[in-house]
N, C-alpha and C positions, 0 to 999 in steps of 0.2 A: 780360809780361816784356820782349818785344821792343820794344813801344811805349815802355815806361819807359826802356829803354836808349837808344833814338833820341832821346827828349826830353832825357835827361841829356847825351848827346854834342852835340846841337844847341845846348843852352844853353852848354856849354863852348866850342864852336866860335864861337858868336856873341860871347861875352865876349872871347875871344882876338882875334877880328877887330877889335872895337871898340878893344881895347888897342893894336892895330897901326895905328889911324887910319882904319879903314873905317867907313862908315855902313852899318849892318845893319838891314834892314827886319824888323820882328817877324814870326816865322813859326810856324805850327802844322803845317807840312808836314815832309817828310823832306829838306828842303834849306833853305839860306839864300840870300838875295839880298843882295849887298853891293857897294858902290861907293866910290870915293874922289873927293872934290871937288877935290883938289889934284893929281891924277895920273890920266891915262887908264889904264884897266885892261887894254886890249888887249895891251900889251907884257908885262904880268904873266902874262896868260893864255898868251901865246906861249911864254914862258920856262917856265912850269909844264908846258906840253905837251912841251917839249924834255926836261924832267926826268921825263917819263912820269907826271905828276900831272894827271889829267884833270878839268877843270871846264868849265863851259859859259860862253862869252862871249856877252853879249847887249847890244844897243844899241837903246834906245827913243827915238823922236823926241820931243823936248821934255823928256826925262828924263835922257838920257845913257847911258853904258855902265856895265856892271856884270858881276859874276860870279855865276853860280848854282852853288852848291857843295852837292852831295849829302852827306847825313850818311852817311858810310861807317863802317867799323870804327874802333875807337879807334886802332889802329896806322896806318891811312890818314890820319886826322885829325892824329895826332901828326906824321907825316912832312910833311904840308902845312904845319903850323904851325912846323916846324923850317926848312923851305926858304923860306917866304914873307918873313921879315924881310929877307933879302939882296936881294930884288927891289924893295924900296920905296925911294923917294927922299924 
């Protein structure tokens, strides 16, 4: 039951991120990796942190920066998806 819930929330999160202009790497884990080709994500990470929404910022040589977003509760994902659009250029 828990696995199914994570999979459902992960799919919803991934689709919403794509709709916001993120590239989302397909995932079978309890997190998604996303990035934007037209905007660095470190400022997004910093602003989310200020808003007490914790995601992980990562930067890989030759690949660029991105966000690792854990699949949390539906309420946590809803809050992230409400706050995120205001941070995008």
